[in-house]
Backbone bond lengths (Angstrom), bond angles and torsions (degrees), N, CA, C in turn:
res aa  C-N    CA-C-N  psi(-1)  N-CA   C-N-CA  omega(-1)  CA-C   N-CA-C  phi
1 M - - - 1.482 - - 1.525 110.10 -
2 P 1.305 118.14 122.91 1.454 119.37 -179.51 1.526 112.31 -63.72
3 Y 1.322 117.08 148.86 1.467 121.01 175.99 1.536 106.47 -147.48
4 D 1.331 117.25 174.36 1.458 123.44 -171.32 1.483 115.18 -54.50
5 Y 1.342 117.86 -42.37 1.456 121.22 -171.04 1.524 111.95 -113.80
6 E 1.346 118.01 33.64 1.456 120.07 -173.31 1.546 113.45 -64.29
7 E 1.306 119.17 -24.54 1.456 121.78 176.34 1.509 112.02 -79.28
8 T 1.320 118.71 -21.21 1.449 122.93 -175.03 1.536 112.90 -100.36
9 L 1.319 116.47 -39.79 1.443 121.97 -175.16 1.522 109.66 -123.82
10 E 1.354 114.87 108.06 1.467 121.27 -174.23 1.555 109.89 -103.51
11 P 1.330 117.14 118.39 1.472 120.38 -179.31 1.523 112.37 -83.89
12 W 1.348 115.67 144.91 1.453 123.32 173.45 1.515 109.74 -129.80
13 H 1.293 118.05 125.87 1.466 123.73 173.31 1.506 106.26 -114.84
14 V 1.341 115.91 117.69 1.453 120.56 -178.77 1.501 108.08 -111.27
15 A 1.333 115.13 115.32 1.470 120.11 178.82 1.528 110.93 -81.61
16 V 1.311 117.07 138.92 1.450 123.63 175.35 1.509 105.44 -106.06
17 T 1.324 115.28 116.19 1.447 120.22 -178.06 1.534 111.87 -115.86
18 Y 1.307 114.53 156.80 1.449 121.44 176.98 1.522 107.17 -94.41
19 G 1.338 115.28 109.26 1.472 118.23 -179.86 1.496 112.13 66.60
20 T 1.334 113.12 -163.71 1.466 121.44 -179.90 1.481 108.07 -127.07
21 A 1.335 117.06 130.92 1.478 121.34 -179.50 1.542 108.62 -55.97
22 G 1.347 114.67 132.78 1.445 120.40 179.94 1.499 115.38 89.09
23 D 1.326 119.15 -7.65 1.465 122.41 -179.07 1.516 107.89 -87.51
24 E 1.345 116.95 108.53 1.467 121.38 -176.96 1.493 114.60 -55.57
25 E 1.346 117.55 -31.38 1.466 120.24 -178.71 1.517 111.40 -58.89
26 W 1.328 117.24 -33.06 1.449 120.96 -176.83 1.533 111.21 -87.50
27 E 1.297 118.14 -10.41 1.478 119.37 -171.85 1.546 110.94 -91.99
28 D 1.351 119.19 -6.04 1.434 121.27 175.10 1.493 111.67 -67.42
29 E 1.347 115.51 145.41 1.471 120.62 174.15 1.473 110.00 -69.98
30 E 1.339 118.04 144.14 1.453 122.88 174.21 1.518 110.95 -63.71
31 E 1.338 115.95 148.60 1.463 118.32 174.90 1.495 109.98 -69.03
32 G 1.293 115.99 152.16 1.494 121.07 176.51 1.501 112.59 90.03
33 G 1.357 117.63 11.66 1.459 121.16 176.18 1.477 116.81 84.63
34 G 1.307 118.66 -2.90 1.464 120.78 176.03 1.499 111.47 -74.86
35 H 1.300 117.04 160.92 1.453 121.98 179.36 1.504 110.66 -117.75
36 A 1.288 115.48 127.86 1.479 120.66 177.14 1.536 107.32 -84.12
37 P 1.316 116.39 156.28 1.494 119.18 176.61 1.554 108.29 -63.09
38 A 1.274 115.50 163.18 1.450 119.53 176.66 1.544 108.98 -65.01
39 A 1.323 114.42 142.41 1.477 119.30 -178.17 1.503 108.82 -58.10
40 G 1.318 117.97 133.37 1.464 123.61 178.10 1.481 113.03 86.18
41 S 1.351 119.63 -0.30 1.462 120.25 178.70 1.509 112.66 -76.69
42 E 1.340 116.87 145.13 1.437 120.98 -178.01 1.539 108.50 -78.25
43 I 1.353 113.61 131.02 1.488 120.81 178.82 1.527 111.66 -115.34
44 G 1.332 115.33 2.04 1.474 119.67 179.67 1.501 109.79 171.37
45 H 1.355 113.50 -178.56 1.492 117.70 177.35 1.532 109.23 -160.16
46 L 1.318 113.73 163.04 1.475 122.20 174.98 1.512 107.23 -124.80
47 I 1.302 116.13 146.30 1.442 121.81 175.22 1.553 107.45 -122.43
48 L 1.304 115.74 122.85 1.472 121.26 177.97 1.522 108.70 -128.72
49 W 1.313 114.50 157.92 1.465 120.14 178.92 1.538 107.17 -132.37
50 R 1.294 114.82 141.22 1.474 118.51 175.18 1.569 105.71 -112.10
51 L 1.321 113.76 114.60 1.472 119.67 178.30 1.512 106.91 -91.65
52 R 1.323 114.89 110.57 1.463 120.93 -173.76 1.567 110.18 -77.17
53 D 1.298 113.25 142.79 1.457 120.38 177.07 1.537 108.54 -91.15
54 Y 1.270 118.00 147.18 1.464 124.18 172.95 1.533 113.28 60.87
55 T 1.294 118.91 54.43 1.474 120.01 176.37 1.516 112.68 -107.74
56 G 1.304 117.88 -10.68 1.443 120.29 -177.09 1.522 113.13 95.18
57 D 1.315 117.11 -22.96 1.478 121.28 178.77 1.527 108.23 -83.09
58 N 1.319 115.84 156.44 1.439 122.69 172.61 1.534 107.05 -75.10
59 R 1.352 116.71 113.02 1.458 121.03 -174.71 1.548 112.22 -67.09
60 W 1.311 117.28 -34.50 1.448 121.32 177.04 1.534 110.11 -63.71
61 E 1.346 116.03 -43.88 1.489 118.44 179.99 1.536 110.13 -63.37
62 A 1.330 115.38 -39.80 1.457 120.35 -179.99 1.550 110.55 -58.76
63 A 1.328 115.27 -47.63 1.460 120.55 -178.49 1.532 110.37 -67.54
64 D 1.324 115.92 -43.65 1.465 120.77 -178.35 1.546 110.82 -63.50
65 A 1.307 116.55 -35.08 1.475 120.55 179.47 1.510 110.91 -67.23
66 E 1.296 117.34 -25.87 1.494 122.76 -177.41 1.534 111.84 -84.80
67 S 1.328 117.13 -53.51 1.463 120.45 -179.39 1.486 113.35 -166.76
68 G 1.311 116.88 157.21 1.438 123.58 -179.87 1.525 111.37 -66.43
69 D 1.354 117.73 -36.35 1.449 121.14 179.21 1.535 110.77 -63.18
70 L 1.330 116.61 -44.53 1.488 120.84 177.73 1.523 109.84 -62.55
71 E 1.329 116.55 -40.51 1.458 119.72 -178.75 1.545 110.49 -63.02
72 V 1.326 118.31 -38.99 1.456 122.87 -179.91 1.544 108.56 -62.48
73 I 1.328 117.39 -47.05 1.428 122.49 -179.02 1.562 109.50 -62.02
74 I 1.315 116.34 -49.48 1.445 122.48 -177.06 1.521 110.15 -61.20
75 S 1.299 117.47 -42.03 1.451 121.97 179.29 1.528 112.10 -57.75
76 A 1.314 115.31 -31.42 1.451 121.71 -178.60 1.523 112.67 -76.80
77 V 1.324 118.00 -26.39 1.475 119.96 -174.62 1.503 115.11 -109.95
78 L 1.309 118.80 -19.12 1.475 119.52 -176.72 1.520 112.26 -93.01
79 G 1.311 114.67 157.63 1.452 119.69 170.79 1.505 110.93 -67.31
80 R 1.276 118.50 172.72 1.473 122.78 -175.13 1.516 113.06 -57.55
81 S 1.332 119.55 -38.54 1.460 120.10 -174.93 1.529 112.19 -73.88
82 G 1.308 118.69 -28.08 1.437 122.49 -177.71 1.491 111.31 75.59
83 R 1.300 119.64 -8.21 1.457 122.89 -177.93 1.522 112.41 -89.67
84 T 1.308 115.13 -42.09 1.496 119.15 -177.69 1.519 109.74 -135.17
85 G 1.319 114.44 140.45 1.456 121.56 168.92 1.505 116.54 74.27
86 Y 1.267 114.83 161.61 1.429 123.63 177.36 1.518 109.51 -97.46
87 S 1.281 115.88 164.08 1.513 121.38 179.92 1.541 107.71 -66.96
88 A 1.319 115.63 159.05 1.447 120.53 176.85 1.517 112.69 -61.72
89 A 1.295 117.97 -39.07 1.461 121.88 178.48 1.504 111.47 -63.10
90 F 1.358 116.21 -41.72 1.468 121.04 179.15 1.489 110.34 -65.07
91 E 1.340 116.03 -46.50 1.451 120.52 -179.68 1.525 113.74 -61.56
92 K 1.332 115.77 -30.54 1.433 121.02 177.66 1.526 110.42 -72.88
93 A 1.332 115.92 -34.60 1.475 120.45 -174.25 1.530 112.05 -83.95
94 V 1.322 118.91 -23.61 1.461 121.97 -176.75 1.550 111.10 -101.94
95 T 1.275 116.81 133.64 1.458 121.95 -175.53 1.547 112.00 -57.90
96 H 1.332 116.44 -48.01 1.483 119.73 -178.28 1.509 107.00 -133.40
97 P 1.316 120.29 86.43 1.480 121.91 -172.00 1.555 113.26 -80.98
98 V 1.293 116.91 59.07 1.454 122.94 177.08 1.516 108.05 -131.69
99 G 1.293 117.04 128.52 1.470 120.36 179.40 1.483 112.01 125.84
100 D 1.305 113.79 -172.05 1.505 122.23 -179.19 1.522 109.10 -74.00
101 L 1.326 113.25 165.95 1.484 121.82 173.48 1.495 109.06 -119.25
102 L 1.342 117.11 125.09 1.463 120.24 175.58 1.527 108.61 -95.61
103 I 1.340 114.18 131.44 1.490 120.36 -178.41 1.512 110.23 -117.48
104 L 1.345 114.47 121.35 1.475 119.97 173.39 1.497 106.38 -86.17
105 D 1.337 116.21 110.89 1.473 122.09 -176.10 1.513 112.03 -90.08
106 R 1.322 116.90 -48.23 1.500 119.70 -175.25 1.538 110.29 -147.24
107 V 1.331 113.39 144.61 1.441 121.48 167.20 1.506 105.31 -128.53
108 S 1.306 118.12 120.13 1.449 121.68 -175.98 1.522 108.58 -132.78
109 L 1.331 114.88 127.85 1.460 121.86 177.00 1.524 108.40 -124.71
110 D 1.324 116.51 146.15 1.422 120.80 172.19 1.526 109.71 -55.81
111 K 1.321 117.00 149.41 1.475 120.82 -173.95 1.511 114.11 -54.75
112 A 1.359 116.71 -36.48 1.471 119.56 179.87 1.529 113.95 -64.15
113 W 1.315 116.36 -19.59 1.481 121.85 -174.87 1.542 111.68 -103.42
114 R 1.294 118.92 2.67 1.461 121.23 -178.39 1.521 109.40 -88.24
115 G 1.364 115.42 157.04 1.441 121.77 176.34 1.541 114.57 87.22
116 F 1.312 118.31 5.96 1.468 121.21 -179.36 1.506 112.41 -109.34
117 G 1.369 117.66 3.90 1.462 120.19 -178.37 1.501 113.53 81.41
118 L 1.336 117.94 12.91 1.483 120.99 -178.16 1.530 111.44 -72.97
119 G 1.351 117.69 -35.77 1.471 120.18 -177.94 1.525 112.09 -55.77
120 P 1.324 118.14 -54.46 1.452 117.74 179.68 1.522 112.78 -62.75
121 A 1.340 118.27 -38.63 1.443 120.31 -179.67 1.521 111.08 -63.75
122 L 1.324 116.71 -42.36 1.459 121.32 178.19 1.528 111.42 -66.40
123 A 1.329 117.34 -40.12 1.458 121.53 176.94 1.523 111.64 -60.33
124 V 1.314 116.08 -43.83 1.470 121.53 -179.80 1.524 109.00 -62.32
125 E 1.309 118.69 -45.21 1.456 121.08 -178.26 1.532 110.84 -65.62
126 A 1.309 117.21 -41.94 1.484 119.94 179.34 1.564 109.61 -65.94
127 I 1.324 116.53 -40.61 1.451 119.45 178.10 1.552 111.60 -63.96
128 R 1.303 114.29 -42.42 1.460 119.15 179.27 1.520 111.99 -58.70
129 R 1.292 115.63 -41.40 1.474 120.24 -177.52 1.533 113.38 -78.71
130 L 1.328 118.83 -27.64 1.469 121.08 -173.27 1.518 114.44 -105.90
131 S 1.341 116.46 -4.09 1.478 117.06 -171.04 1.533 114.49 -91.60
132 G 1.326 120.45 3.77 1.443 121.03 178.27 1.518 112.07 -56.62
133 G 1.322 117.90 128.01 1.453 121.89 -178.38 1.535 115.18 82.95
134 C 1.323 115.37 3.61 1.455 119.62 176.99 1.545 109.87 -98.86
135 C 1.328 115.45 142.91 1.484 120.32 -179.92 1.516 110.60 -85.81
136 A 1.358 118.15 -18.55 1.428 121.62 -178.34 1.544 109.92 -165.27
137 V 1.310 113.22 166.26 1.451 121.14 174.83 1.542 104.88 -123.10
138 A 1.332 116.27 135.94 1.447 121.00 -178.86 1.503 109.64 -124.66
139 V 1.358 114.99 149.89 1.448 122.18 176.12 1.508 108.42 -150.37
140 L 1.326 114.98 147.01 1.460 118.42 173.83 1.533 106.79 -106.21
141 P 1.354 117.24 102.29 1.471 118.56 -174.19 1.512 109.43 -68.45
142 G 1.316 114.40 135.96 1.462 119.95 177.48 1.498 110.77 172.06
143 M 1.301 115.95 177.80 1.460 120.77 179.91 1.524 110.95 -71.53
144 G 1.285 114.36 124.25 1.489 119.56 176.75 1.509 111.73 -94.65
145 E 1.311 116.50 -23.08 1.444 120.79 -178.10 1.532 108.10 -132.69
146 Y 1.309 115.17 147.73 1.433 121.64 -175.59 1.545 109.35 -120.99
147 P 1.340 117.71 159.70 1.455 118.81 176.89 1.520 109.63 -61.45
148 E 1.357 116.29 160.88 1.464 120.03 -178.32 1.526 112.84 -54.76
149 D 1.344 116.79 -38.61 1.451 121.47 177.48 1.500 107.10 -100.80
150 C 1.348 115.77 99.59 1.494 121.23 -175.89 1.505 112.16 -65.64
151 D 1.341 118.65 -14.26 1.448 119.75 177.43 1.549 112.23 -66.72
152 H 1.374 115.26 -19.36 1.448 120.34 179.83 1.543 111.83 -83.38
153 V 1.311 118.64 2.04 1.449 121.09 179.89 1.518 106.85 -87.91
154 T 1.325 113.90 87.59 1.459 121.08 179.31 1.515 109.34 -87.31
155 E 1.301 116.56 175.15 1.490 120.99 175.33 1.538 109.20 -63.24
156 A 1.328 116.73 -38.84 1.465 120.81 178.99 1.547 110.25 -63.23
157 Y 1.321 117.65 -38.24 1.477 121.33 178.45 1.524 108.32 -65.76
158 R 1.317 118.60 -43.17 1.496 122.19 178.56 1.522 111.47 -62.12
159 L 1.335 115.74 -42.74 1.482 120.66 -179.27 1.544 109.39 -64.96
160 Q 1.300 117.28 -40.88 1.456 122.49 177.39 1.550 109.70 -60.69
161 A 1.318 116.92 -45.46 1.471 120.64 177.69 1.496 112.48 -62.74
162 K 1.329 116.81 -41.99 1.471 120.33 177.95 1.537 111.46 -62.52
163 K 1.321 117.91 -39.05 1.475 122.61 179.48 1.519 108.12 -63.89
164 R 1.345 120.00 -43.61 1.461 123.10 179.77 1.515 110.78 -63.09
165 I 1.325 116.41 -40.10 1.506 120.36 178.95 1.497 108.34 -65.87
166 A 1.330 118.14 -48.24 1.437 122.40 -176.41 1.564 110.32 -63.47
167 A 1.317 116.45 -33.11 1.469 120.36 -178.47 1.527 111.47 -64.59
168 R 1.296 116.99 -27.63 1.489 120.98 179.92 1.476 110.46 -73.64
169 G 1.370 114.90 -30.91 1.480 120.97 175.10 1.517 117.33 49.68
170 P 1.329 114.91 176.59 1.476 119.57 -179.26 1.523 110.28 -77.70
């Protein structure tokens, strides 16, 4: 679907599926009485954005029009104008600061698939495949999903989530 900044901000939705539909190997029931999802069923997804360099559009405006999380990331890496160049701090941190920027926005897995280290492994694979021509990959670490009752998201809960994210490290 066309949108205002389609030449500047390119969305990627990567589906995570269990097996391949029609592949008999995946259709067998697990040992021990458990049931595997249907072959080819989605068990999660990743959302990434490619912020294109040199399109003529204001890249900050493109990111801000899409979401607040993207705007926060872009504000950290772009120069003040948002139209040309990266910030001095970003250029100092990146070996060759020329090209597009790949942004990992979300990694989401069904609850049954969490806690096995799949999120980081899937993110690495998606980044490897989509990062050609990019000078860097950016992400805003934080909680992407909240408990069903958001009132239970206390400051202590947030700190615990931040510690778990930091423990995985680069």
